[in-house]
TIBATOR-413379 format. One record per residue: residue in one letter; chain; x, y negated, z of N, C-alpha, C in turn. Coordinates in Angstrom, 1 decimal. Layout:
BEGIN
   rest   kette       nx       ny       nz      cax      cay      caz       cx       cy       cz
      a       A        X        Y        Z        X        Y        Z        X        Y        Z
...
# end
This chain:
BEGIN
   rest   kette       nx       ny       nz      cax      cay      caz       cx       cy       cz
      m       A   -123.5     84.1     26.5   -124.2     84.8     25.4   -124.8     83.8     24.0
      p       A   -124.0     84.2     22.8   -124.7     83.1     21.8   -126.2     83.7     21.5
      r       A   -126.5     82.4     21.1   -128.0     82.3     20.3   -128.1     82.8     18.9
      y       A   -128.5     84.0     18.7   -128.7     84.4     17.4   -130.2     83.8     16.5
      a       A   -129.7     83.4     15.3   -130.7     82.9     14.7   -132.1     83.8     14.5
      r       A   -133.1     82.8     14.5   -134.2     83.9     14.3   -134.4     84.3     12.9
      k       A   -134.9     85.8     13.0   -135.1     86.4     11.6   -136.1     85.7     10.8
      k       A   -135.9     85.3      9.7   -136.7     85.1      8.7   -137.7     86.1      8.0
      s       A   -138.9     85.9      7.9   -139.9     86.9      7.2   -140.3     86.4      5.6
      q       A   -140.2     87.3      5.0   -140.4     87.3      3.6   -141.8     86.8      3.3
      t       A   -142.7     87.5      4.3   -144.0     87.3      3.9   -144.7     86.0      4.8
      g       A   -143.6     85.3      5.6   -144.2     84.7      6.4   -145.3     85.0      7.6
      i       A   -145.0     86.2      7.7   -145.9     86.7      9.1   -145.0     87.3     10.3
      f       A   -145.3     86.8     11.6   -144.4     87.1     12.7   -145.2     87.6     13.6
      h       A   -144.9     88.8     14.3   -145.1     88.9     15.7   -144.4     88.4     16.9
      v       A   -145.4     87.6     17.2   -144.7     86.4     18.5   -145.0     87.0     19.7
      m       A   -144.1     87.1     20.7   -144.3     87.1     22.3   -143.8     86.2     22.8
      l       A   -144.6     85.2     23.9   -144.6     84.4     24.7   -144.5     85.0     26.1
      r       A   -143.6     84.9     27.2   -143.9     85.8     28.3   -143.7     84.6     29.4
      g       A   -144.3     84.8     30.7   -144.2     83.8     31.5   -142.7     83.9     32.2
      i       A   -142.4     82.5     32.6   -141.0     82.9     33.2   -141.2     83.4     34.5
      n       A   -140.1     84.2     34.9   -140.0     85.5     36.1   -141.2     86.2     35.9
      k       A   -141.6     86.4     34.7   -143.1     87.3     34.0   -144.1     86.7     35.4
      q       A   -144.3     85.6     35.7   -145.2     84.8     36.6   -146.5     84.8     35.6
      t       A   -147.6     84.7     36.4   -149.2     84.5     35.6   -149.1     83.2     34.8
      i       A   -149.9     83.4     33.4   -149.7     82.3     32.7   -151.1     81.8     32.5
      f       A   -152.1     82.8     32.8   -153.5     82.3     33.0   -154.0     83.0     34.1
      e       A   -154.6     81.9     35.0   -155.0     82.1     36.3   -156.3     82.8     36.2
      n       A   -157.1     82.1     35.1   -158.6     82.4     35.0   -158.9     82.3     33.4
      d       A   -160.3     82.7     33.3   -160.9     82.3     32.0   -160.7     81.4     31.5
      e       A   -160.9     79.9     32.3   -160.7     78.8     31.8   -159.4     78.6     31.2
      d       A   -158.3     79.0     31.9   -156.9     78.9     31.0   -156.8     79.7     30.0
      r       A   -157.4     80.8     29.9   -157.4     81.5     28.6   -157.9     81.0     27.2
      e       A   -159.4     80.4     27.5   -159.9     79.7     26.7   -159.2     78.3     26.3
      r       A   -158.5     77.5     27.2   -157.8     76.4     26.6   -156.7     76.9     26.2
      f       A   -156.0     78.3     26.2   -155.1     78.4     25.4   -155.3     78.8     24.0
      l       A   -156.6     79.4     23.8   -157.3     79.7     22.7   -157.8     78.4     21.8
      d       A   -158.3     77.5     22.7   -158.7     76.3     22.2   -157.3     75.7     21.4
      t       A   -156.2     75.9     22.3   -155.2     75.2     21.6   -154.5     75.4     20.2
      i       A   -154.6     76.9     20.5   -154.4     77.8     19.0   -155.4     77.1     18.0
      g       A   -156.5     77.1     18.2   -157.3     76.4     16.9   -157.0     75.1     16.6
      r       A   -156.9     74.4     17.6   -156.3     73.1     17.0   -155.3     72.8     16.1
      y       A   -154.3     73.6     16.8   -152.9     73.4     15.8   -153.3     74.3     14.4
      k       A   -154.2     75.3     14.5   -154.2     75.9     13.2   -154.6     74.9     12.3
      k       A   -155.4     73.7     12.6   -156.2     72.8     11.6   -154.8     72.1     11.3
      e       A   -154.0     71.7     12.1   -153.1     70.7     12.1   -152.0     71.1     11.2
      c       A   -151.2     72.4     11.8   -150.1     73.1     11.3   -150.5     73.9     10.0
      r       A   -151.6     74.2      9.9   -151.9     75.1      8.6   -151.4     76.5      8.6
      f       A   -151.5     77.1      9.7   -151.2     78.4      9.6   -152.1     79.5      9.7
      e       A   -152.0     80.8      9.6   -153.2     81.7      9.8   -152.6     82.7     11.0
      i       A   -153.9     82.9     11.7   -153.5     83.9     12.9   -154.4     85.1     12.5
      y       A   -153.6     86.0     12.6   -154.3     87.7     12.4   -154.4     88.3     13.5
      g       A   -154.1     88.0     14.8   -154.7     88.6     15.7   -153.9     87.8     17.0
      y       A   -154.3     88.1     18.5   -153.9     87.8     19.5   -154.5     88.8     20.7
      c       A   -153.7     88.7     21.7   -154.0     89.3     22.9   -153.4     88.3     24.2
      l       A   -154.2     88.0     25.0   -153.6     87.2     25.9   -153.7     87.9     27.2
      m       A   -152.7     88.6     27.5   -152.3     89.4     28.9   -152.3     88.2     30.3
      s       A   -152.1     88.8     31.4   -152.1     87.9     32.6   -150.5     86.9     32.4
      n       A   -149.8     87.8     32.1   -148.2     87.2     31.9   -147.4     86.9     30.9
      h       A   -148.1     87.5     29.9   -147.6     87.1     28.4   -148.6     87.3     27.4
      v       A   -148.1     86.7     26.0   -149.1     86.6     25.0   -148.7     87.2     23.9
      h       A   -149.3     88.1     22.9   -148.9     88.4     21.5   -149.9     87.6     20.6
      l       A   -149.3     87.3     19.3   -149.9     86.4     18.7   -149.6     87.2     17.0
      l       A   -150.3     87.5     16.1   -149.8     87.7     14.8   -150.2     86.4     14.1
      i       A   -149.2     85.5     13.5   -149.2     84.6     13.2   -148.3     84.1     11.7
      k       A   -148.9     83.6     10.3   -148.4     83.8      9.1   -148.4     82.1      8.7
      e       A   -147.0     81.7      9.1   -146.6     80.5      8.6   -146.5     80.0      7.2
      f       A   -146.9     78.7      6.7   -147.1     78.0      5.6   -146.5     76.6      5.5
      e       A   -146.8     75.8      6.0   -145.9     74.5      5.7   -145.1     74.4      6.6
      e       A   -145.4     74.7      8.2   -144.3     74.7      9.5   -144.0     75.8      9.7
      d       A   -142.6     75.9     10.0   -142.1     77.0     10.7   -142.4     77.6     11.7
      i       A   -142.4     78.8     12.0   -142.7     79.6     13.0   -142.4     79.1     14.7
      s       A   -141.2     78.6     14.6   -140.8     77.9     15.8   -141.4     76.5     16.0
      t       A   -141.7     75.6     14.8   -142.4     74.3     15.4   -143.7     74.8     15.5
      i       A   -144.4     76.1     15.2   -145.8     76.1     15.3   -146.3     76.4     16.7
      i       A   -145.2     77.4     17.3   -145.1     78.0     18.7   -144.8     77.0     19.8
      k       A   -143.8     76.1     19.3   -143.1     75.0     20.4   -144.7     73.9     20.2
      r       A   -145.6     73.6     19.5   -146.4     72.7     19.3   -147.4     73.4     20.4
      i       A   -147.9     74.6     20.3   -148.9     75.3     21.1   -148.7     75.9     22.3
      s       A   -147.3     75.8     22.8   -146.8     76.3     24.1   -146.6     75.0     24.8
      s       A   -146.1     73.8     23.8   -145.9     72.5     24.7   -147.2     72.1     25.2
      s       A   -148.2     72.3     24.3   -149.5     71.7     24.8   -150.1     72.5     25.8
      y       A   -150.0     73.6     25.9   -150.7     74.3     26.8   -150.0     73.9     28.1
      v       A   -148.5     73.8     28.1   -147.7     73.9     29.4   -148.3     72.7     29.7
      y       A   -148.2     71.6     29.3   -148.5     70.0     29.6   -149.7     70.2     30.3
      w       A   -151.1     71.0     29.8   -152.1     71.1     30.3   -152.2     71.9     31.7
      y       A   -151.5     72.9     31.6   -151.5     73.8     32.5   -150.6     73.0     34.0
      n       A   -149.6     72.6     33.7   -148.7     71.7     34.9   -149.7     70.8     35.2
      w       A   -150.5     70.1     34.3   -151.4     69.0     35.2   -152.7     69.4     36.0
      k       A   -153.1     70.3     35.4   -154.4     71.3     36.2   -153.7     72.2     37.6
      y       A   -152.8     72.4     37.4   -152.3     72.9     38.9   -151.2     72.0     39.5
      e       A   -151.1     71.0     39.3   -150.3     70.1     39.7   -148.6     70.6     40.0
      r       A   -148.2     70.8     39.0   -146.8     71.5     39.1   -145.9     70.6     38.1
      c       A   -144.9     71.2     38.0   -143.8     70.5     37.0   -142.8     72.0     36.5
      g       A   -142.1     71.3     35.1   -141.3     72.8     35.1   -142.0     73.7     34.0
      h       A   -141.1     74.4     33.8   -141.4     75.5     32.5   -142.2     76.4     32.9
      l       A   -143.0     77.1     32.3   -143.9     78.2     32.1   -143.7     79.4     31.8
      f       A   -143.2     79.1     30.5   -142.7     80.3     29.6   -141.1     80.4     29.6
      q       A   -140.7     81.7     29.3   -139.5     82.4     29.6   -138.8     82.0     28.3
      e       A   -137.6     81.7     28.7   -136.6     81.0     27.7   -137.1     81.1     26.1
      r       A   -136.7     81.3     25.0   -137.4     81.1     23.9   -138.3     82.3     23.2
      f       A   -139.2     82.1     22.8   -140.1     83.2     22.5   -139.5     84.2     21.6
      r       A   -140.2     85.3     21.5   -139.4     86.2     20.9   -140.3     86.8     19.3
      s       A   -139.9     87.1     18.6   -140.4     87.1     17.1   -140.1     88.5     16.6
      e       A   -140.8     88.9     15.5   -140.3     90.4     14.8   -140.9     90.1     13.4
      p       A   -140.4     89.7     12.4   -140.7     89.5     11.0   -141.7     90.9     10.6
      v       A   -142.8     90.6     10.0   -143.7     91.7      9.7   -143.6     91.6      7.9
      e       A   -143.2     92.5      7.3   -142.8     92.5      6.0   -143.6     93.3      5.0
      s       A   -144.2     94.3      5.7   -145.2     95.3      4.8   -147.1     95.2      5.5
      d       A   -147.7     95.7      4.4   -149.1     95.5      4.7   -149.3     96.9      6.3
      s       A   -148.7     97.9      6.0   -148.4     99.0      6.7   -148.1     98.5      8.1
      y       A   -147.0     97.9      8.2   -146.6     97.4      9.5   -147.4     96.3     10.2
      l       A   -148.1     95.6      9.3   -149.2     94.5      9.7   -150.1     94.9     10.4
      i       A   -150.6     96.1     10.2   -152.1     96.8     10.7   -151.7     97.6     12.0
      t       A   -150.2     97.9     12.0   -149.7     98.8     13.1   -149.4     97.9     14.4
      v       A   -148.8     96.8     13.9   -148.8     95.6     14.8   -150.2     94.9     15.5
      l       A   -151.0     95.0     14.5   -152.1     94.8     15.3   -152.9     95.4     16.0
      r       A   -152.5     96.9     15.6   -153.2     97.6     16.4   -152.3     97.6     17.8
      y       A   -151.2     97.6     17.9   -150.4     97.8     19.4   -151.0     96.5     19.9
      i       A   -150.7     95.3     19.2   -151.4     94.1     20.1   -152.6     94.5     20.8
      h       A   -153.7     94.9     19.9   -155.1     95.4     20.7   -155.2     96.4     21.5
      q       A   -154.1     97.2     21.7   -154.2     98.5     22.5   -153.0     97.9     23.7
      n       A   -152.5     96.8     23.9   -151.7     96.3     24.5   -152.6     96.3     26.3
      p       A   -153.6     96.0     26.4   -154.4     95.9     27.8   -154.6     97.4     28.3
      v       A   -154.9     98.3     27.0   -155.1     99.7     27.6   -153.5    100.3     28.2
      k       A   -152.7    100.0     27.4   -151.3    100.6     28.0   -150.9    100.3     29.2
      a       A   -151.2     98.7     29.3   -151.1     98.0     30.8   -151.8     98.7     31.9
      g       A   -153.0     99.8     31.5   -154.2    100.0     32.4   -155.1     99.1     32.7
      m       A   -155.2     98.2     32.1   -156.6     97.1     32.4   -157.9     97.6     32.1
      v       A   -157.7     98.1     30.9   -159.0     98.8     30.6   -158.8    100.0     30.1
      k       A   -159.7    100.8     29.7   -159.8    102.3     29.4   -159.8    102.3     27.8
      v       A   -160.7    101.3     27.1   -160.7    101.3     25.6   -160.4    100.4     25.3
      v       A   -159.9     99.6     24.0   -159.7     98.5     23.4   -160.8     97.4     23.5
      q       A   -162.2     98.1     23.2   -163.5     97.2     22.8   -163.7     96.5     24.5
      e       A   -163.3     97.1     25.6   -163.7     96.5     27.2   -162.5     95.3     27.1
      y       A   -161.8     95.0     26.4   -160.9     94.1     26.8   -161.4     92.6     26.3
      k       A   -161.7     91.6     26.9   -162.3     90.5     26.2   -161.2     89.4     25.6
      w       A   -160.0     89.4     25.7   -159.3     88.2     25.4   -158.2     88.9     24.4
      s       A   -158.8     89.5     23.6   -158.0     90.1     22.3   -158.6     89.7     20.8
      s       A   -158.3     89.7     20.0   -159.1     89.2     18.6   -159.6     90.5     18.2
      y       A   -159.6     91.7     18.8   -160.6     92.7     18.4   -161.8     92.3     18.1
      h       A   -162.3     91.8     18.9   -163.8     91.3     18.8   -164.3     90.7     17.5
      e       A   -163.1     89.7     17.0   -163.3     88.7     16.3   -163.3     89.7     14.8
      y       A   -162.7     90.6     14.8   -162.8     91.9     13.5   -164.2     92.0     13.4
      i       A   -164.7     92.4     15.0   -166.0     93.3     14.6   -167.2     92.4     14.5
      k       A   -167.1     91.1     15.3   -168.3     90.1     15.2   -168.2     88.9     14.3
      k       A   -167.9     88.2     14.8   -167.9     86.8     13.9   -166.2     86.4     14.0
      p       A   -165.6     85.9     13.4   -164.2     85.6     13.6   -164.2     83.9     14.1
      v       A   -163.5     83.6     15.1   -163.4     82.3     15.7   -162.5     81.4     15.5
      i       A   -161.3     82.4     15.6   -159.9     81.3     15.2   -159.1     82.3     14.4
      v       A   -159.5     83.7     14.2   -158.6     84.7     13.4   -159.2     84.7     12.1
      d       A   -158.1     85.2     11.2   -158.2     85.1      9.8   -158.6     86.5      9.7
      t       A   -159.8     87.0      9.5   -159.6     88.6      9.5   -159.8     89.1      8.0
      t       A   -160.1     88.5      7.0   -160.1     88.5      5.9   -159.0     89.7      5.1
      f       A   -157.7     89.1      5.4   -156.7     89.4      4.7   -156.6     90.9      5.4
      i       A   -156.4     91.1      6.4   -156.4     92.4      7.2   -157.7     93.7      6.7
      l       A   -158.6     92.9      6.6   -160.0     93.9      6.6   -159.8     94.1      5.0
      k       A   -159.6     93.5      4.3   -159.5     93.6      2.5   -157.9     94.7      2.1
      i       A   -157.0     94.9      3.4   -156.1     95.8      3.2   -156.6     97.2      3.5
      l       A   -157.5     97.1      4.5   -158.5     98.5      4.6   -159.5     98.8      3.5
      s       A   -160.0     97.7      3.2   -161.2     98.2      2.3   -161.8     96.8      1.3
      d       A   -162.4     97.0      0.4   -162.9     95.9     -0.5   -164.4     95.7      0.3
      r       A   -165.0     96.7      0.6   -166.2     96.6      1.1   -166.2     96.2      2.8
      i       A   -166.6     95.0      2.9   -166.7     94.6      4.3   -167.0     95.6      5.4
      e       A   -168.4     96.0      5.5   -168.5     97.3      6.3   -167.5     98.5      6.2
      k       A   -167.3     98.8      5.2   -166.5    100.1      5.5   -165.0     99.6      5.7
      a       A   -164.6     98.0      5.7   -163.2     97.7      6.1   -163.7     97.9      7.7
      i       A   -164.7     97.2      8.4   -164.8     97.3      9.5   -164.6     98.3     10.3
      t       A   -165.6     99.5      9.9   -165.6    100.9     10.2   -164.4    101.4     10.1
      s       A   -163.1    101.4      9.0   -161.8    101.6      9.4   -160.9    101.0     10.3
      f       A   -161.1     99.7     10.4   -160.5     99.0     11.7   -161.0     99.7     12.9
      i       A   -162.2     99.8     13.0   -162.2    100.4     14.6   -161.8    101.6     14.7
      e       A   -161.7    102.6     13.8   -161.3    104.1     13.5   -159.6    103.9     14.1
      y       A   -159.2    102.9     13.0   -157.7    103.0     12.9   -157.1    102.0     14.5
      t       A   -157.8    101.2     14.7   -157.4    100.6     16.3   -157.5    101.5     17.3
      n       A   -158.2    102.4     17.3   -158.6    103.4     18.5   -157.5    104.4     18.3
      q       A   -156.6    104.8     17.1   -155.9    106.0     17.1   -154.4    105.9     18.1
      q       A   -153.7    106.6     18.3   -152.7    106.3     19.0   -151.8    105.8     18.2
      n       A   -151.0    104.8     18.9   -150.0    103.9     17.9   -148.7    104.4     18.5
      d       A   -147.8    104.9     17.6   -146.5    105.4     17.7   -145.5    104.3     17.9
# end
């Protein structure tokens, strides 16, 4: 089967999905999740990209990233290679951790951007891991409500309102609505 070229995004924003090979677990514990987030933070500085959202599930990851200087393929290659190297060292294993190449969808409008972010944050609810979005620790949801650590929250919050308090309230309400 031929390999298709990755669709480019006019905005530079992509919804990226990384899945464990054979749907295997890629995060055995919280230390693994923290390491993955630290890796994103480190390469965010090096590669100069913005991250608008994430959700770390047990066997896959959702990222919402805006590329600038380096393309999305290079960014994800750096993040995933670094994490896999560490994971293989920690668990005394070798070989691939992620299935094939990552999937990505270009995000071309503000309305689709906030819809994708809601989808990412609702992923643990749909998987039956938690009852409400707020209960899940390993998504960027809390960075929008409290204090951002690796997520660039300003861009999306400004889409919702110019006033930060109103934007956060709108974000909470929108995130908890049914996503089609």
